OpenMM code with the backbone's topology and positions (N, CA, C; nanometers):
from openmm import Vec3, app, unit

residues = "UNK UNK UNK UNK UNK UNK UNK UNK UNK UNK UNK UNK UNK UNK UNK UNK UNK UNK UNK UNK UNK UNK UNK UNK UNK UNK UNK UNK UNK UNK UNK UNK UNK UNK UNK UNK UNK UNK UNK UNK UNK UNK UNK UNK UNK UNK UNK UNK UNK UNK UNK UNK UNK UNK UNK UNK UNK UNK UNK UNK UNK UNK UNK UNK UNK UNK UNK UNK UNK UNK UNK UNK UNK UNK UNK UNK UNK UNK UNK UNK UNK UNK UNK UNK UNK UNK UNK UNK UNK UNK UNK UNK UNK UNK UNK UNK UNK UNK UNK UNK UNK UNK UNK UNK UNK UNK UNK UNK UNK UNK UNK UNK UNK UNK UNK UNK UNK UNK UNK UNK UNK UNK UNK UNK UNK UNK UNK UNK UNK UNK UNK UNK UNK UNK UNK UNK UNK UNK UNK UNK UNK UNK UNK UNK UNK UNK UNK UNK UNK UNK UNK UNK UNK UNK UNK UNK UNK UNK UNK UNK UNK UNK UNK UNK UNK UNK UNK UNK UNK UNK UNK UNK".split()
positions = [
    Vec3(2.0548, 0.3955, -3.1117),
    Vec3(2.0841, 0.3153, -3.2305),
    Vec3(2.1754, 0.3875, -3.3216),
    Vec3(2.1668, 0.5107, -3.3008),
    Vec3(2.2592, 0.6254, -3.3848),
    Vec3(2.1798, 0.6422, -3.4969),
    Vec3(2.0097, 0.6340, -3.5180),
    Vec3(1.9495, 0.6978, -3.6301),
    Vec3(1.9130, 0.8034, -3.6219),
    Vec3(1.9137, 0.9083, -3.6906),
    Vec3(1.8542, 1.0233, -3.7052),
    Vec3(1.6870, 1.0239, -3.7388),
    Vec3(1.5923, 1.0612, -3.6567),
    Vec3(1.4565, 1.0360, -3.6580),
    Vec3(1.4065, 1.1638, -3.6706),
    Vec3(1.3147, 1.1953, -3.7592),
    Vec3(1.2324, 1.3141, -3.7299),
    Vec3(1.0777, 1.2807, -3.7492),
    Vec3(1.0197, 1.3383, -3.6211),
    Vec3(0.8843, 1.3172, -3.6118),
    Vec3(0.7848, 1.4493, -3.6389),
    Vec3(0.6722, 1.4361, -3.6967),
    Vec3(0.6204, 1.5148, -3.7517),
    Vec3(0.4854, 1.4774, -3.8380),
    Vec3(0.4574, 1.5564, -3.9475),
    Vec3(0.3528, 1.5430, -4.0580),
    Vec3(0.4466, 1.5357, -4.1780),
    Vec3(0.4799, 1.4428, -4.2415),
    Vec3(0.5697, 1.4114, -4.3428),
    Vec3(0.5367, 1.4670, -4.4673),
    Vec3(0.3758, 1.5123, -4.4937),
    Vec3(0.3309, 1.6104, -4.5875),
    Vec3(0.3488, 1.7358, -4.5756),
    Vec3(0.4193, 1.7737, -4.4879),
    Vec3(0.4679, 1.9333, -4.4748),
    Vec3(0.5981, 1.8993, -4.5423),
    Vec3(0.6439, 2.0020, -4.6558),
    Vec3(0.7361, 2.0234, -4.7080),
    Vec3(0.8770, 2.0584, -4.5988),
    Vec3(0.8230, 2.1527, -4.5089),
    Vec3(0.9519, 2.1671, -4.3992),
    Vec3(1.0188, 2.0426, -4.3191),
    Vec3(0.9077, 1.9581, -4.3149),
    Vec3(0.9767, 1.8414, -4.2275),
    Vec3(1.0582, 1.7425, -4.3420),
    Vec3(1.0224, 1.7507, -4.4562),
    Vec3(1.0846, 1.6731, -4.5774),
    Vec3(1.2148, 1.7574, -4.5956),
    Vec3(1.2385, 1.8842, -4.5960),
    Vec3(1.3410, 1.9421, -4.6220),
    Vec3(1.4425, 1.9053, -4.4764),
    Vec3(1.3760, 1.9200, -4.3752),
    Vec3(1.4638, 1.9102, -4.2611),
    Vec3(1.5050, 1.7308, -4.2581),
    Vec3(1.4596, 1.6507, -4.3105),
    Vec3(1.4640, 1.5277, -4.3163),
    Vec3(1.5805, 1.5176, -4.4153),
    Vec3(1.5973, 1.5981, -4.5093),
    Vec3(1.7268, 1.5677, -4.6363),
    Vec3(1.6611, 1.5216, -4.7810),
    Vec3(1.5107, 1.5802, -4.7840),
    Vec3(1.4652, 1.5522, -4.9217),
    Vec3(1.5413, 1.6143, -5.0415),
    Vec3(1.6007, 1.7325, -5.0104),
    Vec3(1.6317, 1.7934, -5.0990),
    Vec3(1.7815, 1.7555, -5.1815),
    Vec3(1.8490, 1.6379, -5.0659),
    Vec3(1.9568, 1.5729, -5.1327),
    Vec3(1.9275, 1.4136, -5.1453),
    Vec3(1.8334, 1.3856, -5.1391),
    Vec3(1.7855, 1.2305, -5.1154),
    Vec3(1.7670, 1.1797, -5.2491),
    Vec3(1.7747, 1.0800, -5.2856),
    Vec3(1.7346, 1.0309, -5.4195),
    Vec3(1.5724, 0.9365, -5.4346),
    Vec3(1.5539, 0.9265, -5.3002),
    Vec3(1.4339, 0.8436, -5.3022),
    Vec3(1.3604, 0.8679, -5.1899),
    Vec3(1.2293, 0.8518, -5.2171),
    Vec3(1.1384, 0.8659, -5.0857),
    Vec3(1.0492, 0.7383, -5.0711),
    Vec3(1.0430, 0.6703, -4.9796),
    Vec3(0.9499, 0.5518, -4.9777),
    Vec3(0.8487, 0.5891, -4.8728),
    Vec3(0.7200, 0.5708, -4.9258),
    Vec3(0.6126, 0.5947, -4.8211),
    Vec3(0.5447, 0.4810, -4.8064),
    Vec3(0.5390, 0.4574, -4.6557),
    Vec3(0.4574, 0.3255, -4.5924),
    Vec3(0.3712, 0.3788, -4.5101),
    Vec3(0.2695, 0.4807, -4.5256),
    Vec3(0.1429, 0.5081, -4.4593),
    Vec3(0.0343, 0.4476, -4.4241),
    Vec3(-0.0139, 0.3813, -4.3404),
    Vec3(-0.1565, 0.3338, -4.3472),
    Vec3(-0.2730, 0.4280, -4.4243),
    Vec3(-0.2650, 0.5416, -4.3884),
    Vec3(-0.3673, 0.6292, -4.4057),
    Vec3(-0.3539, 0.6691, -4.6095),
    Vec3(-0.4525, 0.6330, -4.6695),
    Vec3(-0.4590, 0.6393, -4.7874),
    Vec3(-0.4236, 0.7890, -4.8261),
    Vec3(-0.5240, 0.9049, -4.7802),
    Vec3(-0.5019, 1.0482, -4.8185),
    Vec3(-0.3744, 1.0718, -4.7524),
    Vec3(-0.3161, 1.0483, -4.6668),
    Vec3(-0.1936, 1.1306, -4.6436),
    Vec3(-0.0822, 1.0167, -4.6908),
    Vec3(-0.1008, 0.9084, -4.7384),
    Vec3(-0.0066, 0.8709, -4.8690),
    Vec3(0.0069, 0.9811, -4.9936),
    Vec3(-0.1195, 1.0246, -5.0289),
    Vec3(-0.1346, 1.0583, -5.1537),
    Vec3(-0.0806, 1.2393, -5.1186),
    Vec3(-0.0922, 1.2818, -5.0019),
    Vec3(-0.0835, 1.4200, -4.9864),
    Vec3(0.0728, 1.4246, -4.9510),
    Vec3(0.1383, 1.3343, -4.9079),
    Vec3(0.2853, 1.3200, -4.9074),
    Vec3(0.3680, 1.3076, -5.0429),
    Vec3(0.3120, 1.2202, -5.1455),
    Vec3(0.3462, 1.2196, -5.2408),
    Vec3(0.3213, 1.3455, -5.3133),
    Vec3(0.2469, 1.4171, -5.3349),
    Vec3(0.1937, 1.5312, -5.4046),
    Vec3(0.2804, 1.6571, -5.3431),
    Vec3(0.2908, 1.6483, -5.2122),
    Vec3(0.4098, 1.7759, -5.1438),
    Vec3(0.5672, 1.7004, -5.1979),
    Vec3(0.5877, 1.5671, -5.2153),
    Vec3(0.7200, 1.5423, -5.2632),
    Vec3(0.7425, 1.5773, -5.3966),
    Vec3(0.6365, 1.5518, -5.4732),
    Vec3(0.6495, 1.6018, -5.6290),
    Vec3(0.6670, 1.7513, -5.6339),
    Vec3(0.5942, 1.8169, -5.5633),
    Vec3(0.6001, 1.9569, -5.5910),
    Vec3(0.7205, 2.0409, -5.5170),
    Vec3(0.7787, 2.0088, -5.4150),
    Vec3(0.8732, 2.0652, -5.3592),
    Vec3(1.0279, 1.9892, -5.3950),
    Vec3(1.0002, 1.8656, -5.4072),
    Vec3(1.0954, 1.7922, -5.4747),
    Vec3(1.0896, 1.6843, -5.5871),
    Vec3(1.0993, 1.7596, -5.7143),
    Vec3(1.0490, 1.6852, -5.8284),
    Vec3(1.1381, 1.5544, -5.8441),
    Vec3(1.2717, 1.5729, -5.8058),
    Vec3(1.3775, 1.5058, -5.8336),
    Vec3(1.3754, 1.3333, -5.7744),
    Vec3(1.2781, 1.3639, -5.6571),
    Vec3(1.2801, 1.2652, -5.5668),
    Vec3(1.2042, 1.1127, -5.6336),
    Vec3(1.2629, 0.9898, -5.6586),
    Vec3(1.1608, 0.8662, -5.7005),
    Vec3(1.0944, 0.8367, -5.5811),
    Vec3(0.9821, 0.8060, -5.6173),
    Vec3(0.8991, 0.7652, -5.4937),
    Vec3(0.8777, 0.6260, -5.5108),
    Vec3(0.8899, 0.5610, -5.3934),
    Vec3(0.8232, 0.4295, -5.3989),
    Vec3(0.7286, 0.4372, -5.2726),
    Vec3(0.6078, 0.3797, -5.3406),
    Vec3(0.4842, 0.3962, -5.2211),
    Vec3(0.4268, 0.2667, -5.2180),
    Vec3(0.3332, 0.2528, -5.0937),
    Vec3(0.2501, 0.1308, -5.0431),
    Vec3(0.1172, 0.2045, -5.0819),
    Vec3(0.0196, 0.1054, -5.1655),
    Vec3(-0.1087, 0.1210, -5.1543),
    Vec3(-0.1712, 0.0053, -5.1270),
    Vec3(-0.3334, 0.0178, -5.0716),
    Vec3(-0.4239, -0.0714, -5.0163),
    Vec3(-0.4538, -0.1457, -5.1356),
    Vec3(-0.5011, -0.0752, -5.2507),
    Vec3(-0.5635, -0.1474, -5.3746),
    Vec3(-0.5486, -0.0724, -5.4918),
    Vec3(-0.6131, -0.1234, -5.5935),
    Vec3(-0.6165, -0.0499, -5.7256),
    Vec3(-0.6497, 0.0895, -5.7010),
    Vec3(-0.7628, 0.1156, -5.6569),
    Vec3(-0.8217, 0.2726, -5.6471),
    Vec3(-0.7283, 0.3582, -5.5853),
    Vec3(-0.6574, 0.3116, -5.4720),
    Vec3(-0.6091, 0.3916, -5.3727),
    Vec3(-0.4636, 0.4233, -5.4593),
    Vec3(-0.4275, 0.3251, -5.5892),
    Vec3(-0.2769, 0.3580, -5.6397),
    Vec3(-0.3098, 0.4737, -5.7664),
    Vec3(-0.4290, 0.4891, -5.8005),
    Vec3(-0.4522, 0.5718, -5.9528),
    Vec3(-0.4294, 0.7274, -5.9191),
    Vec3(-0.4542, 0.7626, -5.7910),
    Vec3(-0.3670, 0.8840, -5.7953),
    Vec3(-0.2345, 0.9221, -5.7665),
    Vec3(-0.1877, 0.8328, -5.7127),
    Vec3(-0.0448, 0.8072, -5.7179),
    Vec3(0.0438, 0.7889, -5.8797),
    Vec3(-0.0413, 0.7198, -5.9348),
    Vec3(-0.0179, 0.6789, -6.0891),
    Vec3(-0.0286, 0.8393, -6.1546),
    Vec3(-0.1254, 0.9073, -6.1171),
    Vec3(-0.1233, 1.0318, -6.1834),
    Vec3(-0.0457, 1.1350, -6.1611),
    Vec3(0.0337, 1.1273, -6.0473),
    Vec3(0.1536, 1.2078, -6.0123),
    Vec3(0.2683, 1.1403, -6.0718),
    Vec3(0.2431, 1.0414, -6.1465),
    Vec3(0.4003, 0.9855, -6.2180),
    Vec3(0.4459, 0.8940, -6.0964),
    Vec3(0.4321, 0.8572, -6.0172),
    Vec3(0.4489, 0.7642, -5.9121),
    Vec3(0.4365, 0.5953, -5.9858),
    Vec3(0.5686, 0.5549, -6.0153),
    Vec3(0.5690, 0.4029, -6.0909),
    Vec3(0.6158, 0.2950, -5.9946),
    Vec3(0.6666, 0.3130, -5.8844),
    Vec3(0.6787, 0.2363, -5.7998),
    Vec3(0.5768, 0.1923, -5.6728),
    Vec3(0.4531, 0.1286, -5.7486),
    Vec3(0.3648, 0.1170, -5.6204),
    Vec3(0.3777, -0.0176, -5.5633),
    Vec3(0.3747, -0.0481, -5.4742),
    Vec3(0.3481, -0.1733, -5.3989),
    Vec3(0.1898, -0.2305, -5.3320),
    Vec3(0.1124, -0.2971, -5.3875),
    Vec3(-0.0170, -0.2883, -5.3516),
    Vec3(-0.0072, -0.4184, -5.2374),
    Vec3(-0.0635, -0.3893, -5.1410),
    Vec3(-0.0988, -0.4725, -5.0202),
    Vec3(-0.1509, -0.5975, -5.0472),
    Vec3(-0.2778, -0.5871, -5.0941),
    Vec3(-0.3598, -0.6831, -5.1321),
    Vec3(-0.3259, -0.7893, -5.2192),
    Vec3(-0.2399, -0.7480, -5.3228),
    Vec3(-0.1954, -0.8055, -5.4281),
    Vec3(-0.0623, -0.8979, -5.3316),
    Vec3(0.0114, -0.8459, -5.2779),
    Vec3(0.1518, -0.9215, -5.1837),
    Vec3(0.0741, -1.0118, -5.1013),
    Vec3(-0.0211, -1.0081, -5.0366),
    Vec3(-0.0574, -1.0845, -4.9331),
    Vec3(-0.1195, -1.1787, -4.9997),
    Vec3(-0.2170, -1.1612, -5.1032),
    Vec3(-0.2820, -1.2622, -5.1783),
    Vec3(-0.1708, -1.3984, -5.2403),
    Vec3(-0.0524, -1.3273, -5.2940),
    Vec3(0.0383, -1.4061, -5.3509),
    Vec3(0.1069, -1.4890, -5.2595),
    Vec3(0.1201, -1.4468, -5.1644),
    Vec3(0.2118, -1.5068, -5.0251),
    Vec3(0.1228, -1.6239, -4.9969),
    Vec3(-0.0187, -1.5921, -4.9460),
    Vec3(-0.1051, -1.6797, -4.9475),
    Vec3(-0.1377, -1.8062, -5.0226),
    Vec3(-0.1541, -1.7591, -5.1621),
    Vec3(-0.1344, -1.8583, -5.2781),
    Vec3(-0.0160, -1.9405, -5.2809),
    Vec3(0.0926, -1.9104, -5.2547),
    Vec3(0.2383, -1.9790, -5.2745),
    Vec3(0.2518, -2.0716, -5.2051),
    Vec3(0.1724, -2.0433, -5.0571),
    Vec3(0.2422, -2.1329, -4.9394),
    Vec3(0.0877, -2.2394, -4.9592),
    Vec3(-0.0046, -2.2061, -4.9912),
    Vec3(-0.1006, -2.3356, -5.0120),
    Vec3(-0.0541, -2.4190, -5.1199),
    Vec3(-0.0094, -2.3645, -5.2094),
    Vec3(0.0264, -2.4643, -5.3519),
    Vec3(0.1781, -2.5353, -5.3003),
    Vec3(0.2261, -2.4720, -5.2219),
    Vec3(0.3526, -2.5546, -5.1629),
    Vec3(0.2852, -2.6617, -5.0830),
    Vec3(0.2124, -2.6133, -5.0012),
    Vec3(0.1395, -2.7503, -4.9108),
    Vec3(0.0787, -2.8675, -4.9723),
    Vec3(0.0228, -2.8077, -5.0996),
    Vec3(-0.0324, -2.8959, -5.1849),
    Vec3(0.0649, -3.0005, -5.2577),
    Vec3(0.1917, -2.9551, -5.2454),
    Vec3(0.3069, -3.0474, -5.3033),
    Vec3(0.3363, -3.0018, -5.4311),
    Vec3(0.3338, -2.8797, -5.4592),
    Vec3(0.3749, -2.7994, -5.5915),
    Vec3(0.5161, -2.7284, -5.5840),
    Vec3(0.6161, -2.7746, -5.6483),
    Vec3(0.7427, -2.7336, -5.6880),
    Vec3(0.7657, -2.5945, -5.6675),
    Vec3(0.8529, -2.5696, -5.5450),
    Vec3(0.8594, -2.3800, -5.5521),
    Vec3(0.9083, -2.3096, -5.6549),
    Vec3(0.9640, -2.3477, -5.7317),
    Vec3(1.0281, -2.2649, -5.8408),
    Vec3(0.9233, -2.2674, -5.9367),
    Vec3(0.8321, -2.3468, -5.9742),
    Vec3(0.7134, -2.3453, -6.0460),
    Vec3(0.6064, -2.2294, -5.9743),
    Vec3(0.5906, -2.2546, -5.8508),
    Vec3(0.5313, -2.1846, -5.7832),
    Vec3(0.5368, -1.9978, -5.8031),
    Vec3(0.6897, -1.9948, -5.7766),
    Vec3(0.7665, -1.8677, -5.8028),
    Vec3(0.7476, -1.8192, -5.9314),
    Vec3(0.7509, -1.9257, -6.0535),
    Vec3(0.7362, -1.8345, -6.1857),
    Vec3(0.5751, -1.7934, -6.2088),
    Vec3(0.4769, -1.8759, -6.1441),
    Vec3(0.3448, -1.8539, -6.1549),
    Vec3(0.3368, -1.7018, -6.0741),
    Vec3(0.3548, -1.7006, -5.9591),
    Vec3(0.3396, -1.5959, -5.9146),
    Vec3(0.3872, -1.4550, -5.9846),
    Vec3(0.5266, -1.4734, -6.0234),
    Vec3(0.5626, -1.3675, -6.0706),
    Vec3(0.5002, -1.3070, -6.2175),
    Vec3(0.4454, -1.4417, -6.2661),
    Vec3(0.3344, -1.4240, -6.3796),
    Vec3(0.2230, -1.3149, -6.3287),
    Vec3(0.1565, -1.3815, -6.2711),
    Vec3(0.0628, -1.3050, -6.2230),
    Vec3(0.0903, -1.1571, -6.1834),
    Vec3(0.1864, -1.1200, -6.1201),
    Vec3(0.2211, -1.0397, -6.0400),
    Vec3(0.2463, -0.9455, -6.1613),
    Vec3(0.2915, -0.9583, -6.2632),
    Vec3(0.3475, -0.8434, -6.3642),
    Vec3(0.2268, -0.8166, -6.4226),
    Vec3(0.1362, -0.9249, -6.4647),
    Vec3(0.0200, -0.8933, -6.5127),
    Vec3(-0.0641, -0.7963, -6.4690),
    Vec3(-0.1041, -0.8301, -6.3225),
    Vec3(-0.1765, -0.7012, -6.2270),
    Vec3(-0.1097, -0.6094, -6.2378),
    Vec3(0.0155, -0.5591, -6.2043),
    Vec3(0.0951, -0.4773, -6.2230),
    Vec3(0.0841, -0.3741, -6.3315),
    Vec3(0.0785, -0.4715, -6.4667),
    Vec3(0.0695, -0.3836, -6.6049),
    Vec3(-0.0680, -0.3257, -6.5989),
    Vec3(-0.1728, -0.4128, -6.5613),
    Vec3(-0.3059, -0.3560, -6.5820),
    Vec3(-0.3450, -0.2634, -6.5260),
    Vec3(-0.2902, -0.2170, -6.3705),
    Vec3(-0.3200, -0.1220, -6.2832),
    Vec3(-0.2950, -0.0002, -6.3662),
    Vec3(-0.1773, 0.0061, -6.4480),
    Vec3(-0.1467, 0.1142, -6.5134),
    Vec3(-0.2160, 0.1524, -6.6247),
    Vec3(-0.2482, 0.0293, -6.6770),
    Vec3(-0.3718, 0.0297, -6.8005),
    Vec3(-0.4901, 0.0718, -6.7737),
    Vec3(-0.5372, 0.0488, -6.6624),
    Vec3(-0.6570, 0.0806, -6.6297),
    Vec3(-0.6706, 0.2139, -6.5386),
    Vec3(-0.5760, 0.2654, -6.4780),
    Vec3(-0.5726, 0.3783, -6.4332),
    Vec3(-0.6150, 0.4865, -6.5321),
    Vec3(-0.5575, 0.4630, -6.6421),
    Vec3(-0.5383, 0.5720, -6.7762),
    Vec3(-0.7390, 0.5869, -6.7980),
    Vec3(-0.7869, 0.4921, -6.8168),
    Vec3(-0.9384, 0.4993, -6.8643),
    Vec3(-1.0248, 0.4718, -6.7487),
    Vec3(-0.9992, 0.4840, -6.6284),
    Vec3(-1.0824, 0.4960, -6.5067),
    Vec3(-1.2385, 0.5876, -6.5275),
    Vec3(-1.1902, 0.6856, -6.5872),
    Vec3(-1.3210, 0.8031, -6.5955),
    Vec3(-1.3843, 0.7673, -6.7131),
    Vec3(-1.3725, 0.6570, -6.8100),
    Vec3(-1.4612, 0.6342, -6.8954),
    Vec3(-1.5122, 0.5239, -6.8526),
    Vec3(-1.6202, 0.4968, -6.8047),
    Vec3(-1.6933, 0.3819, -6.7291),
    Vec3(-1.7069, 0.2582, -6.8325),
    Vec3(-1.7311, 0.3016, -6.9194),
    Vec3(-1.7706, 0.1705, -7.0615),
    Vec3(-1.6498, 0.1222, -7.0877),
    Vec3(-1.5346, 0.1698, -7.1156),
    Vec3(-1.4102, 0.1225, -7.1677),
    Vec3(-1.3370, 0.0764, -7.0487),
    Vec3(-1.3792, 0.1308, -6.9362),
    Vec3(-1.3104, 0.0566, -6.8064),
    Vec3(-1.3845, -0.0935, -6.7934),
    Vec3(-1.4964, -0.0820, -6.8041),
    Vec3(-1.5682, -0.2050, -6.7778),
    Vec3(-1.5493, -0.3132, -6.9023),
    Vec3(-1.5084, -0.2707, -7.0361),
    Vec3(-1.4764, -0.3358, -7.1258),
    Vec3(-1.3391, -0.4264, -7.1145),
    Vec3(-1.2435, -0.3222, -7.0761),
    Vec3(-1.0870, -0.3476, -7.0312),
    Vec3(-1.1199, -0.4439, -6.9190),
    Vec3(-1.1854, -0.4305, -6.8318),
    Vec3(-1.1797, -0.5087, -6.7233),
    Vec3(-1.2102, -0.6614, -6.7525),
    Vec3(-1.3265, -0.6835, -6.8409),
    Vec3(-1.3610, -0.8025, -6.8861),
    Vec3(-1.2780, -0.8598, -6.9424),
    Vec3(-1.2123, -0.7925, -7.0523),
    Vec3(-1.0760, -0.8354, -7.1368),
    Vec3(-0.9632, -0.8976, -7.0389),
    Vec3(-0.9353, -0.7962, -6.9660),
    Vec3(-0.7921, -0.8247, -6.8535),
    Vec3(-0.8835, -0.9650, -6.7775),
    Vec3(-0.9819, -0.9966, -6.7146),
    Vec3(-1.0325, -1.1268, -6.6673),
    Vec3(-1.0268, -1.2502, -6.7436),
    Vec3(-1.0521, -1.2174, -6.8869),
    Vec3(-1.0416, -1.3154, -6.9526),
    Vec3(-0.9161, -1.3413, -6.9801),
    Vec3(-0.8209, -1.2472, -6.9920),
    Vec3(-0.6710, -1.2571, -7.0223),
    Vec3(-0.5868, -1.3778, -6.9395),
    Vec3(-0.6680, -1.3117, -6.8012),
    Vec3(-0.5977, -1.3636, -6.6664),
    Vec3(-0.6384, -1.5102, -6.6816),
    Vec3(-0.7227, -1.5464, -6.6900),
    Vec3(-0.8210, -1.6767, -6.6860),
    Vec3(-0.7090, -1.7541, -6.7865),
    Vec3(-0.7067, -1.7194, -6.8699),
    Vec3(-0.6124, -1.8009, -6.9894),
    Vec3(-0.4976, -1.8069, -6.9588),
    Vec3(-0.4529, -1.6951, -6.9037),
    Vec3(-0.2797, -1.7026, -6.8339),
    Vec3(-0.2800, -1.7858, -6.7194),
    Vec3(-0.3719, -1.8195, -6.6346),
    Vec3(-0.3599, -1.9040, -6.5189),
    Vec3(-0.3927, -2.0391, -6.5830),
    Vec3(-0.4594, -2.0710, -6.6690),
    Vec3(-0.4724, -2.1878, -6.7083),
    Vec3(-0.3491, -2.2385, -6.7915),
    Vec3(-0.2794, -2.1652, -6.8671),
    Vec3(-0.1619, -2.1863, -6.9084),
    Vec3(-0.0642, -2.2409, -6.8100),
    Vec3(-0.0485, -2.1572, -6.7090),
    Vec3(0.0520, -2.1880, -6.5544),
    Vec3(-0.0134, -2.3165, -6.5285),
    Vec3(-0.1288, -2.3235, -6.5119),
    Vec3(-0.1614, -2.4371, -6.4412),
    Vec3(-0.1271, -2.5676, -6.5002),
    Vec3(-0.1329, -2.5740, -6.6234),
    Vec3(-0.0779, -2.6740, -6.7120),
    Vec3(0.0732, -2.7063, -6.6861),
    Vec3(0.1198, -2.6168, -6.6796),
    Vec3(0.2847, -2.5705, -6.6613),
    Vec3(0.3392, -2.6622, -6.5475),
    Vec3(0.2277, -2.5737, -6.4409),
    Vec3(0.2664, -2.6086, -6.3004),
    Vec3(0.2374, -2.7792, -6.2735),
    Vec3(0.1530, -2.8201, -6.3284),
    Vec3(0.1443, -2.9696, -6.3067),
    Vec3(0.2125, -3.0843, -6.4084),
    Vec3(0.2792, -3.0192, -6.4897),
    Vec3(0.3580, -3.1119, -6.5939),
    Vec3(0.4508, -3.1814, -6.5187),
    Vec3(0.5259, -3.1202, -6.4275),
    Vec3(0.6619, -3.1626, -6.3439),
    Vec3(0.6539, -3.1390, -6.2107),
    Vec3(0.5479, -3.1727, -6.1333),
    Vec3(0.5088, -3.1512, -5.9871),
    Vec3(0.5908, -3.2480, -5.9081),
    Vec3(0.6654, -3.3206, -5.9688),
    Vec3(0.7618, -3.4183, -5.8990),
    Vec3(0.9003, -3.3720, -5.9399),
    Vec3(0.9659, -3.2628, -5.9961),
    Vec3(1.0544, -3.2406, -6.0588),
    Vec3(1.1197, -3.1224, -6.0191),
    Vec3(1.2604, -3.1009, -6.0317),
    Vec3(1.3027, -2.9439, -6.0014),
    Vec3(1.4067, -2.9481, -5.8680),
    Vec3(1.4363, -2.8073, -5.8645),
    Vec3(1.5689, -2.7911, -5.7655),
    Vec3(1.4971, -2.7955, -5.6351),
    Vec3(1.3589, -2.7928, -5.5874),
    Vec3(1.3012, -2.8006, -5.4529),
    Vec3(1.3117, -2.9226, -5.3815),
    Vec3(1.3892, -2.9408, -5.2839),
    Vec3(1.4211, -3.0618, -5.2077),
    Vec3(1.3579, -3.0334, -5.0911),
    Vec3(1.2616, -2.9435, -5.0469),
    Vec3(1.2298, -2.9179, -4.9295),
    Vec3(1.1240, -3.0327, -4.8974),
    Vec3(1.0560, -3.0972, -4.9790),
    Vec3(0.9465, -3.2041, -4.9716),
    Vec3(1.0111, -3.3416, -4.9467),
    Vec3(1.1508, -3.3838, -4.9676),
    Vec3(1.2384, -3.4715, -4.9417),
    Vec3(1.3010, -3.4844, -4.8225),
    Vec3(1.3209, -3.3563, -4.7191),
    Vec3(1.3722, -3.3698, -4.5921),
    Vec3(1.2699, -3.3248, -4.5256),
    Vec3(1.2957, -3.3941, -4.3910),
    Vec3(1.2268, -3.3898, -4.2719),
    Vec3(1.2832, -3.3131, -4.1532),
    Vec3(1.2400, -3.2294, -4.1174),
    Vec3(1.2971, -3.1446, -4.0005),
    Vec3(1.4061, -3.2324, -3.9123),
    Vec3(1.3698, -3.3194, -3.8899),
    Vec3(1.4597, -3.4235, -3.7783),
    Vec3(1.5953, -3.4429, -3.8587),
    Vec3(1.5384, -3.4985, -3.9749),
    Vec3(1.6570, -3.5671, -4.0578),
    Vec3(1.7714, -3.4188, -4.0922),
    Vec3(1.6954, -3.3244, -4.1204),
    Vec3(1.7583, -3.2031, -4.1827),
    Vec3(1.8722, -3.1349, -4.0212),
    Vec3(1.7918, -3.1552, -3.8947),
    Vec3(1.8631, -3.0834, -3.7996),
    Vec3(1.9976, -3.1801, -3.7529),
    Vec3(1.9743, -3.3238, -3.7941),
    Vec3(2.1070, -3.3775, -3.7263),
    Vec3(2.2274, -3.3673, -3.8473),
    Vec3(2.1929, -3.3298, -3.9716),
    Vec3(2.3213, -3.2996, -4.0517),
    Vec3(2.4141, -3.1963, -4.0106),
] * unit.nanometer
topology = app.Topology()
chain = topology.addChain("A")
for resn in residues:
    res = topology.addResidue(resn, chain)
    for name in ("N", "CA", "C"):
        topology.addAtom(name, app.Element.getBySymbol(name[0]), res)
């Protein structure tokens, strides 16, 4: 396919160097092994501090070390799959897609903001518990507000998918 591929351990600075990390602007880490993700990010920070890092993480705990290293572009697997499932469920229940998208984006922003806030206090258990309880209360209120908005105009909006069946759509 004409792509240049480098095989080996990406947590080794030599491999990153051979792959062009010194000239690159961005490093994307999508490794399943959490410890390896942290190793790769640590190596990149040490030898190629100019690189912006985008990384996948399994959950909040997995993201804390990356946050401590200054990684600000973290994608949580569990959050993304939960949002997609929730979106599909709401759509099948007849909710308008633009409202679902709005609720998803609100929830995502809330979760992403809190993962960084909680990362700062994770070593102070009392403060972490207090902040987590407050986060849950805030999230419940946020979702109640979104729920009210979601039901206001269930049958209005730009989403026409509920008005077309596949057979009619294929004929046009």
